[in-house]
Backbone as a chain_set.jsonl record, in Angstrom:
{"seq": "XXXXXXXXXXXXXXXXXXXXXXXXXXXXXXXXXXXXXXXXXXXXXXXXXXXXXXXXXXXXXXXXXXXXXXXXXXXXXXXXXXXXXXXXXXXXXXXXXXXXXXXXXXXXXXXXXXXXXXXXXXXXXXXXXXXXXXXXXXXXXXXXXXXXXXXXXXXXXXXXXXXXXXXXXXXXXXXXXXXXXXXXXXXXXXXXXXXXXXXXXXXXXXXXXXXXXXX", "coords": {"N": [[-137.252, -95.982, -222.353], [-136.397, -99.353, -222.683], [-137.992, -101.657, -224.956], [-139.291, -104.88, -224.539], [-138.578, -107.62, -226.701], [-138.371, -110.355, -226.877], [-138.635, -113.176, -224.703], [-137.177, -115.675, -222.653], [-137.042, -118.95, -221.104], [-135.247, -120.772, -218.512], [-133.075, -123.437, -219.577], [-131.363, -126.459, -220.582], [-129.11, -125.444, -221.882], [-128.769, -122.852, -221.015], [-129.049, -121.638, -217.891], [-130.758, -119.629, -216.863], [-133.442, -117.162, -216.83], [-133.959, -115.213, -219.78], [-133.79, -112.297, -221.924], [-134.537, -110.244, -224.776], [-134.122, -107.017, -226.043], [-135.436, -104.076, -227.678], [-133.201, -102.174, -229.641], [-131.531, -99.301, -228.436], [-130.353, -96.053, -229.137], [-127.21, -94.474, -228.241], [-124.664, -94.055, -225.65], [-123.326, -95.49, -222.638], [-123.375, -93.622, -219.582], [-121.035, -93.831, -218.188], [-118.947, -93.621, -219.912], [-119.634, -91.888, -221.981], [-119.607, -88.458, -222.975], [-121.234, -85.94, -221.069], [-123.193, -83.232, -221.797], [-124.324, -81.17, -220.197], [-124.323, -81.447, -216.942], [-126.026, -80.654, -214.892], [-128.489, -80.319, -216.197], [-128.809, -82.913, -217.079], [-129.076, -84.248, -214.624], [-131.493, -83.155, -213.717], [-133.218, -84.133, -215.675], [-133.074, -86.883, -215.215], [-134.159, -86.98, -212.649], [-136.749, -86.18, -213.266], [-137.559, -88.361, -214.812], [-137.532, -90.438, -212.844], [-139.42, -89.44, -211.044], [-141.697, -89.55, -212.624], [-141.853, -92.305, -213.056], [-142.377, -93.119, -210.437], [-144.933, -92.204, -210.112], [-146.581, -93.869, -211.503], [-149.189, -96.282, -211.344], [-148.723, -98.572, -208.818], [-149.998, -100.747, -207.883], [-150.197, -103.491, -208.67], [-147.611, -104.273, -208.8], [-144.471, -106.097, -208.401], [-143.402, -106.968, -205.165], [-140.486, -106.207, -203.159], [-137.764, -108.552, -203.005], [-135.771, -111.619, -203.0], [-135.498, -111.926, -205.758], [-134.977, -109.422, -206.846], [-132.902, -108.494, -205.4], [-133.825, -107.304, -203.104], [-134.395, -104.643, -203.66], [-136.1, -101.711, -203.048], [-137.124, -102.741, -200.807], [-136.774, -103.169, -197.178], [-134.001, -101.441, -195.802], [-132.746, -102.623, -193.725], [-132.317, -105.234, -194.398], [-129.708, -105.498, -195.187], [-128.247, -104.941, -192.963], [-126.532, -106.542, -191.194], [-124.518, -107.306, -193.001], [-123.476, -104.838, -193.745], [-122.53, -103.795, -191.292], [-120.54, -105.665, -190.782], [-118.785, -105.141, -192.901], [-117.985, -102.536, -192.279], [-116.582, -102.986, -189.899], [-114.513, -104.588, -190.878], [-113.161, -102.799, -192.454], [-111.983, -101.038, -190.765], [-109.62, -98.593, -190.032], [-109.157, -98.048, -192.653], [-111.237, -96.511, -193.431], [-113.269, -93.791, -192.196], [-114.521, -94.846, -189.512], [-116.237, -94.004, -187.461], [-117.661, -91.796, -188.575], [-118.874, -93.008, -190.8], [-120.437, -94.95, -189.54], [-122.228, -93.312, -188.168], [-123.719, -92.238, -190.279], [-124.864, -94.568, -191.273], [-126.335, -95.432, -189.021], [-128.169, -93.329, -188.847], [-129.631, -93.75, -191.173], [-130.745, -96.266, -190.629], [-132.432, -95.596, -188.614], [-134.728, -94.698, -189.701], [-137.845, -95.391, -191.345], [-139.855, -96.565, -194.074], [-142.985, -95.33, -194.645], [-144.75, -94.705, -196.567], [-146.895, -95.07, -199.497], [-146.239, -97.898, -201.583], [-144.024, -97.456, -204.339], [-143.055, -97.547, -207.814], [-139.8, -98.771, -208.429], [-136.684, -98.527, -210.052], [-134.343, -99.839, -209.332], [-131.636, -100.152, -209.977], [-130.203, -97.725, -210.569], [-127.685, -96.559, -212.1], [-124.634, -95.187, -213.469], [-123.853, -96.787, -215.617], [-126.234, -97.7, -216.589], [-127.534, -95.651, -217.76], [-128.199, -94.079, -220.698], [-126.495, -91.924, -222.859], [-127.23, -89.577, -225.266], [-126.292, -87.468, -227.786], [-125.175, -85.841, -225.853], [-127.107, -85.664, -223.897], [-129.528, -87.087, -221.556], [-130.681, -90.028, -222.81], [-131.901, -92.536, -222.521], [-133.056, -94.94, -220.107], [-131.903, -97.959, -218.971], [-131.825, -101.574, -218.353], [-133.772, -103.075, -216.477], [-133.829, -105.141, -214.658], [-133.986, -105.277, -211.896], [-136.404, -104.256, -211.219], [-139.18, -103.222, -209.253], [-141.597, -102.713, -206.587], [-141.923, -100.392, -203.891], [-139.982, -98.829, -201.385], [-138.597, -95.8, -202.469], [-135.958, -95.162, -201.912], [-133.794, -96.76, -202.686], [-133.185, -96.019, -205.247], [-131.617, -93.795, -205.204], [-128.857, -93.723, -205.106], [-127.326, -92.765, -207.207], [-127.104, -90.115, -206.738], [-124.777, -89.655, -205.281], [-122.872, -91.071, -206.629], [-122.593, -90.181, -209.227], [-123.365, -87.479, -209.435], [-122.599, -84.14, -208.216], [-122.187, -81.186, -206.189], [-123.8, -78.57, -207.88], [-125.221, -80.171, -209.698], [-126.001, -82.318, -208.129], [-127.682, -80.988, -206.362], [-129.646, -80.194, -208.166], [-130.728, -82.64, -208.917], [-131.819, -83.556, -206.48], [-133.68, -81.535, -206.036], [-135.535, -82.075, -207.965], [-136.945, -84.237, -207.072], [-139.537, -85.001, -205.018], [-139.108, -85.891, -202.149], [-139.084, -87.074, -198.779], [-136.954, -86.266, -195.892], [-136.268, -88.693, -194.606], [-136.279, -90.633, -196.619], [-134.107, -89.783, -198.143], [-132.097, -90.145, -196.253], [-132.06, -92.928, -196.068], [-131.371, -93.421, -198.665], [-128.715, -92.581, -198.681], [-127.802, -94.574, -197.021], [-128.201, -96.913, -198.6], [-126.358, -96.364, -200.595], [-123.954, -96.283, -199.196], [-123.859, -98.941, -198.255], [-123.426, -100.454, -200.651], [-120.954, -99.388, -201.558], [-119.295, -99.924, -199.383], [-119.334, -102.784, -199.122], [-118.245, -103.432, -201.548], [-115.644, -102.346, -201.377], [-114.687, -103.761, -199.158], [-114.626, -106.324, -200.145], [-112.57, -106.463, -201.943], [-109.903, -108.302, -202.722], [-107.72, -108.646, -204.347], [-105.2, -106.49, -205.711], [-106.664, -103.604, -206.829], [-106.652, -100.726, -207.735], [-108.307, -98.811, -209.02], [-111.04, -99.579, -208.617], [-111.057, -99.574, -205.84], [-110.453, -96.899, -205.308], [-112.695, -95.653, -206.416], [-114.77, -96.641, -204.762], [-113.941, -95.602, -202.289], [-114.144, -92.885, -202.849], [-116.912, -92.583, -203.198], [-117.859, -93.293, -200.656], [-116.737, -91.213, -199.151], [-118.092, -89.041, -200.29], [-120.746, -89.511, -199.551], [-120.555, -89.394, -196.75], [-119.75, -86.748, -196.396], [-121.903, -85.283, -197.319], [-124.398, -83.832, -195.816]], "CA": [[-137.288, -97.293, -221.703], [-136.334, -100.386, -223.712], [-139.178, -102.49, -225.123], [-138.898, -106.284, -224.721], [-138.946, -108.268, -227.963], [-138.468, -111.806, -226.666], [-138.262, -113.656, -223.375], [-136.96, -117.114, -222.64], [-136.974, -119.638, -219.817], [-134.037, -121.598, -218.356], [-133.059, -124.795, -220.107], [-130.073, -127.102, -220.411], [-128.009, -124.666, -222.441], [-128.617, -121.57, -220.305], [-129.887, -121.922, -216.724], [-131.455, -118.458, -216.33], [-134.34, -116.477, -217.75], [-133.252, -114.257, -220.609], [-134.661, -111.427, -222.696], [-133.946, -109.436, -225.83], [-134.829, -105.739, -226.073], [-135.236, -103.19, -228.826], [-131.968, -101.391, -229.562], [-131.677, -97.878, -228.179], [-129.103, -95.349, -229.441], [-126.536, -93.805, -227.135], [-123.617, -94.756, -224.916], [-123.493, -95.406, -221.182], [-122.846, -92.394, -218.978], [-119.694, -94.055, -217.63], [-117.943, -93.288, -220.926], [-120.094, -90.849, -222.898], [-119.583, -87.1, -222.413], [-122.515, -85.316, -220.759], [-123.034, -81.819, -222.149], [-124.702, -80.322, -219.064], [-124.636, -82.405, -215.886], [-127.19, -80.163, -214.148], [-129.659, -80.659, -216.996], [-128.883, -84.372, -217.057], [-129.598, -84.614, -213.308], [-132.902, -82.776, -213.675], [-133.95, -85.056, -216.551], [-133.17, -88.173, -214.532], [-135.125, -86.802, -211.566], [-138.078, -86.17, -213.887], [-137.862, -89.748, -215.169], [-137.849, -91.198, -211.635], [-140.691, -88.929, -210.523], [-142.752, -90.109, -213.477], [-141.926, -93.726, -212.734], [-142.99, -93.264, -209.118], [-146.359, -91.846, -210.177], [-147.329, -94.946, -212.163], [-149.893, -97.151, -210.404], [-147.871, -99.693, -208.405], [-150.867, -101.679, -207.183], [-149.956, -104.889, -209.009], [-146.177, -104.465, -208.994], [-143.834, -107.101, -207.548], [-142.742, -106.47, -203.965], [-139.058, -106.517, -203.06], [-137.448, -109.906, -202.569], [-134.501, -112.122, -203.539], [-135.463, -111.805, -207.219], [-134.42, -108.119, -207.247], [-131.923, -108.132, -204.374], [-134.529, -106.514, -202.092], [-134.486, -103.226, -204.013], [-137.428, -101.247, -202.677], [-137.433, -103.325, -199.51], [-136.137, -102.52, -196.027], [-132.549, -101.357, -195.785], [-132.288, -103.519, -192.655], [-131.918, -106.498, -195.008], [-128.252, -105.505, -195.31], [-127.669, -104.446, -191.713], [-125.404, -107.359, -190.739], [-123.469, -107.247, -194.015], [-122.862, -103.513, -193.679], [-121.759, -103.697, -190.043], [-119.341, -106.49, -190.942], [-117.876, -104.437, -193.799], [-117.423, -101.412, -191.531], [-115.578, -103.524, -188.98], [-113.378, -105.074, -191.662], [-112.464, -101.659, -193.054], [-111.439, -100.171, -189.718], [-108.265, -98.184, -190.391], [-109.155, -97.598, -194.049], [-112.322, -95.544, -193.549], [-113.635, -93.116, -190.947], [-115.55, -95.741, -188.991], [-117.223, -93.25, -186.684], [-118.518, -91.017, -189.469], [-119.665, -93.941, -191.598], [-121.425, -95.556, -188.652], [-123.251, -92.307, -187.894], [-124.59, -92.18, -191.451], [-125.631, -95.813, -191.324], [-127.302, -95.412, -187.918], [-129.227, -92.378, -189.21], [-130.471, -94.419, -192.17], [-131.473, -97.353, -189.985], [-133.406, -95.028, -187.678], [-135.909, -94.294, -190.466], [-138.589, -96.441, -192.036], [-140.724, -96.056, -195.124], [-144.39, -95.549, -194.326], [-145.563, -94.239, -197.682], [-147.412, -96.088, -200.412], [-145.191, -98.432, -202.46], [-143.908, -96.861, -205.666], [-142.159, -98.29, -208.7], [-138.376, -98.457, -208.344], [-135.861, -99.156, -211.084], [-133.534, -100.788, -208.575], [-130.21, -100.119, -210.305], [-129.941, -96.461, -211.265], [-126.242, -96.377, -212.096], [-124.165, -94.548, -214.698], [-123.808, -97.775, -216.685], [-127.587, -97.978, -217.068], [-128.083, -94.405, -218.299], [-127.643, -93.849, -222.024], [-126.319, -90.534, -223.258], [-127.349, -89.358, -226.706], [-126.054, -86.054, -228.09], [-124.844, -85.147, -224.622], [-128.248, -85.594, -222.985], [-130.092, -88.374, -221.157], [-131.48, -90.574, -223.897], [-132.678, -93.702, -222.107], [-132.712, -95.667, -218.881], [-131.973, -99.371, -219.34], [-131.583, -102.619, -217.365], [-134.838, -103.09, -215.478], [-133.84, -106.459, -214.024], [-134.273, -105.163, -210.458], [-137.653, -103.512, -211.1], [-140.097, -103.668, -208.217], [-142.31, -101.618, -205.932], [-141.587, -100.248, -202.478], [-139.328, -97.606, -200.935], [-137.774, -95.268, -203.558], [-134.602, -94.823, -201.459], [-132.762, -97.535, -203.371], [-132.873, -95.409, -206.535], [-130.97, -92.505, -204.983], [-127.394, -93.819, -205.022], [-126.722, -91.961, -208.269], [-126.874, -88.788, -206.155], [-123.407, -89.567, -204.791], [-121.943, -91.789, -207.498], [-122.414, -89.452, -210.481], [-123.58, -86.046, -209.303], [-121.96, -83.405, -207.136], [-122.43, -79.756, -206.258], [-125.04, -78.087, -208.47], [-125.982, -81.266, -210.311], [-126.61, -83.062, -207.029], [-128.794, -80.168, -205.884], [-130.692, -80.237, -209.193], [-131.363, -83.952, -208.836], [-132.633, -83.594, -205.267], [-134.795, -80.605, -206.188], [-136.519, -82.655, -208.863], [-137.607, -85.37, -206.435], [-140.246, -84.571, -203.812], [-138.949, -86.992, -201.195], [-138.845, -86.572, -197.425], [-135.585, -86.488, -195.412], [-136.029, -90.09, -194.274], [-135.947, -91.352, -197.849], [-132.734, -89.418, -198.488], [-131.206, -90.795, -195.284], [-131.921, -94.328, -196.474], [-130.62, -93.408, -199.921], [-127.3, -92.554, -198.286], [-127.507, -95.904, -196.494], [-128.063, -97.842, -199.727], [-125.12, -96.037, -201.292], [-122.867, -96.748, -198.33], [-123.83, -100.412, -198.26], [-122.789, -100.971, -201.869], [-119.552, -98.981, -201.605], [-118.57, -100.615, -198.31], [-119.123, -104.21, -199.403], [-117.33, -103.483, -202.691], [-114.292, -102.102, -200.875], [-114.311, -104.842, -198.247], [-114.475, -107.574, -200.896], [-111.407, -106.41, -202.828], [-108.783, -109.086, -202.201], [-106.596, -108.423, -205.253], [-104.974, -105.065, -205.942], [-107.501, -103.004, -207.857], [-106.673, -99.329, -207.295], [-109.406, -98.032, -209.579], [-112.274, -99.907, -207.902], [-110.906, -99.12, -204.457], [-110.536, -95.438, -205.315], [-114.086, -95.292, -206.661], [-115.535, -96.921, -203.543], [-113.534, -94.631, -201.279], [-114.699, -91.588, -203.232], [-118.35, -92.609, -202.924], [-118.019, -93.264, -199.195], [-116.416, -89.857, -198.712], [-119.15, -88.147, -200.744], [-121.92, -89.757, -198.715], [-120.282, -88.899, -195.395], [-119.639, -85.293, -196.424], [-123.172, -84.674, -197.731], [-125.338, -83.923, -194.703]], "C": [[-137.278, -98.365, -222.786], [-137.592, -101.25, -223.744], [-138.753, -103.938, -225.342], [-139.427, -106.852, -226.03], [-139.127, -109.767, -227.795], [-138.025, -112.139, -225.253], [-138.141, -115.164, -223.409], [-136.84, -117.655, -221.234], [-135.685, -120.455, -219.724], [-134.185, -122.947, -219.031], [-131.651, -125.343, -219.949], [-128.892, -126.291, -220.906], [-127.74, -123.362, -221.722], [-129.573, -121.593, -219.115], [-130.61, -120.719, -216.115], [-132.491, -117.961, -217.325], [-133.532, -115.458, -218.555], [-134.256, -113.422, -221.391], [-133.85, -110.653, -223.732], [-134.792, -108.17, -225.938], [-134.524, -104.961, -227.344], [-133.983, -102.347, -228.6], [-132.297, -99.925, -229.329], [-130.342, -97.185, -228.47], [-128.508, -94.713, -228.193], [-125.452, -94.675, -226.528], [-123.813, -94.551, -223.427], [-122.797, -94.176, -220.626], [-121.487, -92.594, -218.329], [-118.607, -93.662, -218.621], [-118.339, -92.11, -221.805], [-120.035, -89.473, -222.239], [-120.993, -86.546, -222.231], [-122.355, -83.808, -220.949], [-123.281, -80.901, -220.959], [-125.169, -81.243, -217.941], [-125.838, -81.951, -215.063], [-128.487, -80.523, -214.885], [-129.88, -82.171, -217.018], [-129.506, -84.846, -215.749], [-131.088, -84.303, -213.204], [-133.748, -83.721, -214.518], [-134.113, -86.418, -215.886], [-134.161, -88.09, -213.383], [-136.551, -86.812, -212.112], [-138.501, -87.582, -214.275], [-138.299, -90.544, -213.936], [-139.168, -90.736, -211.018], [-141.864, -89.487, -211.31], [-142.947, -91.587, -213.189], [-142.667, -93.945, -211.423], [-144.483, -92.942, -209.119], [-147.211, -92.912, -210.863], [-147.955, -95.843, -211.103], [-149.061, -98.39, -210.103], [-148.682, -100.806, -207.748], [-150.586, -103.148, -207.453], [-148.476, -105.177, -209.244], [-145.595, -105.482, -208.034], [-143.122, -106.467, -206.359], [-141.275, -106.891, -203.957], [-138.85, -107.936, -202.55], [-136.118, -110.354, -203.163], [-134.369, -111.931, -205.046], [-134.892, -110.471, -207.682], [-133.481, -107.572, -206.169], [-132.512, -107.149, -203.36], [-134.55, -105.022, -202.399], [-135.937, -102.765, -203.819], [-137.868, -101.788, -201.329], [-136.71, -102.607, -198.38], [-134.614, -102.559, -196.108], [-131.961, -102.307, -194.744], [-131.889, -104.891, -193.178], [-130.402, -106.624, -195.035], [-127.542, -104.955, -194.077], [-126.42, -105.226, -191.305], [-124.234, -107.269, -191.71], [-122.732, -105.909, -193.954], [-122.01, -103.358, -192.436], [-120.46, -104.506, -190.152], [-118.317, -105.795, -191.833], [-117.218, -103.259, -193.093], [-116.322, -101.893, -190.598], [-114.325, -103.969, -189.727], [-112.534, -103.92, -192.196], [-111.92, -100.674, -192.03], [-109.969, -99.878, -190.018], [-108.153, -97.693, -191.815], [-110.245, -96.561, -194.312], [-112.522, -94.868, -192.205], [-114.817, -93.87, -190.351], [-116.636, -94.975, -188.248], [-118.198, -92.503, -187.587], [-119.425, -91.922, -190.294], [-120.764, -94.571, -190.749], [-122.55, -94.582, -188.335], [-124.237, -92.213, -189.06], [-125.471, -93.42, -191.525], [-126.689, -95.847, -190.226], [-128.471, -94.482, -188.24], [-130.176, -92.994, -190.228], [-131.336, -95.484, -191.527], [-132.542, -96.856, -189.019], [-134.691, -94.599, -188.373], [-136.572, -95.521, -191.088], [-139.503, -95.8, -193.074], [-142.171, -96.376, -194.785], [-145.314, -95.016, -195.416], [-146.091, -95.4, -198.509], [-146.269, -96.608, -201.277], [-145.214, -97.742, -203.817], [-142.986, -97.74, -206.511], [-140.72, -97.82, -208.499], [-137.651, -99.2, -209.474], [-134.943, -100.193, -210.46], [-132.052, -100.76, -208.86], [-129.901, -98.879, -211.14], [-128.456, -96.143, -211.119], [-125.82, -95.788, -213.432], [-124.134, -95.515, -215.879], [-125.162, -98.1, -217.269], [-128.306, -96.728, -217.565], [-127.41, -94.149, -219.642], [-127.625, -92.362, -222.352], [-126.383, -90.454, -224.773], [-127.242, -87.861, -226.965], [-125.843, -85.246, -226.82], [-125.94, -85.101, -223.575], [-128.708, -86.997, -222.6], [-131.016, -88.874, -222.254], [-132.363, -91.731, -223.488], [-132.181, -94.225, -220.771], [-132.921, -97.138, -219.187], [-131.766, -100.276, -218.123], [-132.582, -102.565, -216.218], [-134.941, -104.439, -214.763], [-134.136, -106.433, -212.541], [-135.571, -104.405, -210.202], [-138.544, -104.102, -210.004], [-140.843, -102.481, -207.645], [-141.936, -101.593, -204.46], [-141.037, -98.87, -202.18], [-138.413, -97.063, -202.042], [-136.325, -94.976, -203.168], [-133.516, -95.546, -202.233], [-132.363, -96.925, -204.708], [-132.074, -94.116, -206.406], [-129.451, -92.556, -204.968], [-126.684, -92.973, -206.069], [-126.413, -90.546, -207.79], [-125.408, -88.588, -205.8], [-122.389, -90.289, -205.667], [-121.669, -91.056, -208.813], [-122.47, -87.937, -210.295], [-122.78, -85.45, -208.144], [-122.317, -81.931, -207.277], [-123.783, -79.4, -206.83], [-125.873, -79.208, -209.081], [-126.658, -82.116, -209.249], [-127.822, -82.311, -206.488], [-129.961, -80.201, -206.873], [-131.446, -81.557, -209.149], [-132.295, -84.016, -207.633], [-133.854, -82.69, -205.406], [-135.903, -81.182, -207.059], [-137.285, -83.826, -208.284], [-138.23, -84.919, -205.114], [-140.248, -85.708, -202.788], [-138.586, -86.436, -199.826], [-137.43, -86.925, -196.958], [-135.277, -87.94, -195.075], [-135.651, -90.917, -195.482], [-134.507, -91.048, -198.253], [-131.735, -90.045, -197.527], [-130.991, -92.254, -195.655], [-131.204, -94.439, -197.815], [-129.126, -93.368, -199.654], [-126.881, -93.928, -197.761], [-127.31, -96.93, -197.595], [-126.733, -97.624, -200.448], [-123.909, -96.513, -200.497], [-122.732, -98.25, -198.367], [-123.061, -100.939, -199.458], [-121.301, -100.623, -201.912], [-118.725, -99.731, -200.561], [-118.315, -102.077, -198.637], [-118.194, -104.387, -200.602], [-115.893, -103.333, -202.22], [-113.815, -103.246, -200.0], [-114.014, -106.142, -198.981], [-113.242, -107.593, -201.78], [-110.22, -107.133, -202.184], [-107.538, -108.93, -203.07], [-106.41, -106.922, -205.452], [-105.828, -104.557, -207.1], [-107.682, -101.531, -207.495], [-107.883, -98.548, -207.796], [-110.707, -98.307, -208.841], [-112.218, -99.428, -206.465], [-111.051, -97.606, -204.371], [-111.971, -94.977, -205.514], [-114.934, -95.49, -205.413], [-115.21, -95.917, -202.447], [-114.128, -93.255, -201.583], [-116.183, -91.512, -202.919], [-118.613, -92.534, -201.423], [-117.78, -91.849, -198.665], [-117.528, -88.881, -199.099], [-120.399, -88.296, -199.884], [-121.725, -89.166, -197.328], [-120.285, -87.37, -195.365], [-120.953, -84.591, -196.703], [-124.213, -84.849, -196.637], [-126.75, -83.561, -195.138]], "O": [[-138.076, -98.295, -223.721], [-138.185, -101.542, -222.705], [-137.945, -104.213, -226.229], [-140.568, -106.602, -226.418], [-139.939, -110.382, -228.488], [-137.158, -111.477, -224.682], [-138.898, -115.848, -224.098], [-136.571, -116.914, -220.289], [-135.094, -120.793, -220.75], [-135.269, -123.53, -219.058], [-130.83, -124.747, -219.252], [-127.782, -126.441, -220.396], [-126.639, -122.817, -221.794], [-130.789, -121.571, -219.307], [-131.035, -120.783, -214.962], [-132.437, -118.288, -218.51], [-132.544, -114.91, -218.066], [-135.425, -113.789, -221.51], [-132.647, -110.441, -223.578], [-136.021, -108.234, -225.927], [-133.496, -105.163, -227.991], [-133.742, -101.865, -227.493], [-133.215, -99.374, -229.937], [-129.295, -97.698, -228.076], [-129.21, -94.449, -227.217], [-125.329, -95.859, -226.84], [-124.397, -93.555, -223.002], [-121.763, -93.746, -221.135], [-120.843, -91.615, -217.952], [-117.472, -93.397, -218.224], [-117.471, -91.407, -222.321], [-120.378, -89.337, -221.064], [-121.838, -86.665, -223.118], [-121.486, -83.186, -220.337], [-122.525, -79.955, -220.739], [-126.285, -81.76, -217.984], [-126.599, -82.79, -214.582], [-129.455, -80.973, -214.273], [-131.018, -82.639, -216.98], [-130.359, -85.734, -215.75], [-131.856, -85.099, -212.664], [-134.862, -84.074, -214.131], [-135.173, -87.035, -215.984], [-134.926, -89.028, -213.159], [-137.453, -87.381, -211.498], [-139.658, -87.961, -214.092], [-139.313, -91.24, -213.973], [-139.943, -91.555, -210.524], [-142.893, -89.852, -210.741], [-144.078, -92.064, -213.09], [-143.492, -94.852, -211.315], [-145.212, -93.365, -208.221], [-148.439, -92.854, -210.804], [-147.331, -96.132, -210.082], [-148.73, -99.163, -211.002], [-148.115, -101.706, -207.128], [-150.723, -103.973, -206.55], [-148.126, -106.206, -209.822], [-146.158, -105.715, -206.964], [-142.332, -105.538, -206.525], [-140.88, -107.818, -204.663], [-139.648, -108.455, -201.769], [-135.411, -109.549, -203.768], [-133.259, -111.788, -205.56], [-134.371, -110.383, -208.794], [-133.29, -106.362, -206.041], [-131.813, -106.286, -202.828], [-134.709, -104.212, -201.485], [-136.87, -103.358, -204.36], [-138.871, -101.342, -200.772], [-136.104, -101.558, -198.595], [-134.022, -103.586, -196.44], [-130.816, -102.743, -194.868], [-131.199, -105.638, -192.486], [-129.867, -107.726, -194.919], [-126.38, -104.554, -194.144], [-125.363, -104.632, -191.092], [-123.083, -107.167, -191.286], [-121.51, -105.859, -194.094], [-120.891, -102.848, -192.507], [-119.411, -104.077, -189.67], [-117.118, -105.849, -191.559], [-116.028, -103.007, -193.283], [-115.256, -101.282, -190.515], [-113.207, -103.751, -189.26], [-111.324, -104.062, -192.367], [-111.448, -99.596, -192.391], [-109.174, -100.794, -190.23], [-107.192, -97.01, -192.17], [-110.184, -95.823, -195.295], [-111.999, -95.327, -191.189], [-115.973, -93.569, -190.65], [-117.822, -95.271, -188.395], [-119.412, -92.568, -187.39], [-120.609, -91.631, -190.464], [-121.9, -94.706, -191.203], [-123.708, -94.987, -188.244], [-125.447, -92.119, -188.85], [-126.667, -93.334, -191.804], [-127.825, -96.25, -190.477], [-129.623, -94.801, -187.945], [-131.387, -92.787, -190.156], [-132.523, -95.599, -191.836], [-133.448, -97.602, -188.648], [-135.643, -94.183, -187.712], [-135.931, -96.546, -191.322], [-139.874, -94.632, -192.956], [-142.544, -97.542, -194.653], [-146.521, -94.892, -195.207], [-145.774, -96.561, -198.251], [-145.404, -95.826, -201.671], [-146.279, -97.476, -204.376], [-142.239, -98.566, -205.986], [-140.455, -96.621, -208.411], [-137.972, -100.344, -209.797], [-134.782, -101.292, -210.991], [-131.268, -101.289, -208.072], [-129.406, -98.972, -212.263], [-128.031, -95.536, -210.136], [-126.557, -95.876, -214.414], [-124.365, -95.108, -217.017], [-125.244, -98.712, -218.334], [-129.521, -96.734, -217.766], [-126.188, -94.017, -219.713], [-128.606, -91.647, -222.147], [-125.676, -91.176, -225.475], [-128.018, -87.077, -226.42], [-126.282, -84.1, -226.724], [-125.738, -84.564, -222.486], [-128.327, -87.978, -223.238], [-132.009, -88.228, -222.587], [-133.453, -91.904, -224.034], [-131.044, -93.984, -220.366], [-134.004, -97.53, -219.62], [-131.56, -99.797, -217.008], [-132.277, -102.074, -215.132], [-136.02, -104.828, -214.317], [-134.503, -107.461, -211.971], [-135.812, -103.957, -209.081], [-138.643, -105.319, -209.852], [-140.734, -101.367, -208.158], [-141.665, -102.631, -203.856], [-141.558, -97.863, -202.661], [-137.537, -97.788, -202.514], [-135.535, -94.577, -204.024], [-132.427, -95.004, -202.421], [-131.315, -97.27, -205.254], [-131.873, -93.415, -207.397], [-128.812, -91.513, -204.828], [-125.564, -92.514, -205.844], [-125.565, -89.861, -208.363], [-124.855, -87.504, -205.987], [-121.182, -90.14, -205.472], [-120.636, -91.279, -209.444], [-121.71, -87.201, -210.925], [-122.349, -86.152, -207.229], [-122.703, -81.48, -208.355], [-124.809, -79.867, -206.334], [-127.1, -79.191, -208.988], [-127.777, -82.586, -209.454], [-128.856, -82.91, -206.192], [-131.123, -80.231, -206.467], [-132.664, -81.588, -209.325], [-133.431, -84.477, -207.748], [-134.941, -83.039, -204.945], [-137.071, -80.822, -206.909], [-138.185, -84.358, -208.935], [-137.52, -84.502, -204.199], [-141.254, -86.391, -202.593], [-137.866, -85.443, -199.724], [-136.777, -87.782, -197.553], [-134.139, -88.379, -195.239], [-134.802, -91.803, -195.391], [-133.771, -91.948, -198.657], [-130.642, -90.436, -197.939], [-129.874, -92.763, -195.568], [-130.514, -95.424, -198.078], [-128.354, -94.049, -200.33], [-125.768, -94.391, -198.013], [-126.374, -97.727, -197.546], [-126.071, -98.578, -200.856], [-122.964, -97.073, -201.054], [-121.628, -98.78, -198.495], [-122.159, -101.765, -199.315], [-120.478, -101.468, -202.264], [-117.59, -100.124, -200.827], [-117.2, -102.565, -198.451], [-117.447, -105.363, -200.676], [-115.022, -104.106, -202.619], [-112.658, -103.657, -200.091], [-113.239, -106.968, -198.498], [-112.897, -108.644, -202.321], [-109.617, -106.64, -201.231], [-106.419, -109.067, -202.575], [-107.377, -106.165, -205.368], [-105.71, -105.043, -208.224], [-108.74, -101.134, -207.006], [-108.425, -97.713, -207.071], [-111.414, -97.368, -208.473], [-113.211, -98.934, -205.929], [-111.701, -97.092, -203.461], [-112.42, -94.029, -204.869], [-115.722, -94.618, -205.045], [-116.107, -95.435, -201.755], [-114.564, -92.548, -200.675], [-116.663, -90.49, -202.429], [-119.49, -91.795, -200.977], [-118.538, -91.355, -197.83], [-117.868, -87.991, -198.319], [-121.035, -87.302, -199.531], [-122.621, -88.515, -196.792], [-120.773, -86.77, -194.407], [-121.109, -83.419, -196.361], [-124.842, -85.902, -196.541], [-127.672, -83.586, -194.323]]}, "num_chains": 1, "name": "protein.A"}
């Protein structure tokens, strides 16, 4: 985990808070070769399990500051339904709606836990083929861990996906909402593409298909 070295407040030259962190070796998993994806998945699951065990009593609740990561999935209900309607003819609307409905039918009734909020391949550093660090904690908060599960369908598959799930002691409702969080992001990404961008469209379509196929 990166250690902060300096933090700054908005001013006339830069209107946002900013921070500088200690350098960590490695390259993002979007470009760096992973030696053993099953081992990588298990290591990431161990990291998230450890994070979730840290006392979250004084952690910040979900809100606009972290895009509601850790909060109720219902925050994005209207946006998701609109994206599904817009993509009619490009996606399997019935199958996608079934997954979304299943996610919306669950609620989180456990104690709030720490969530990273943006567990994506670009925020996982690979060093010597293995997971070296998890970076970008700008969406950190406490709440429902479902928002941290999208990596299940965006990076892992087959045995590695099974290894990741096995390393996280989460109930079926959390996984259902994890599928919902993943769908939401892929759907709004695909629906928002106005200029030809085959690579982004293909990626979003692949993620949607993976979520729908994984029961």
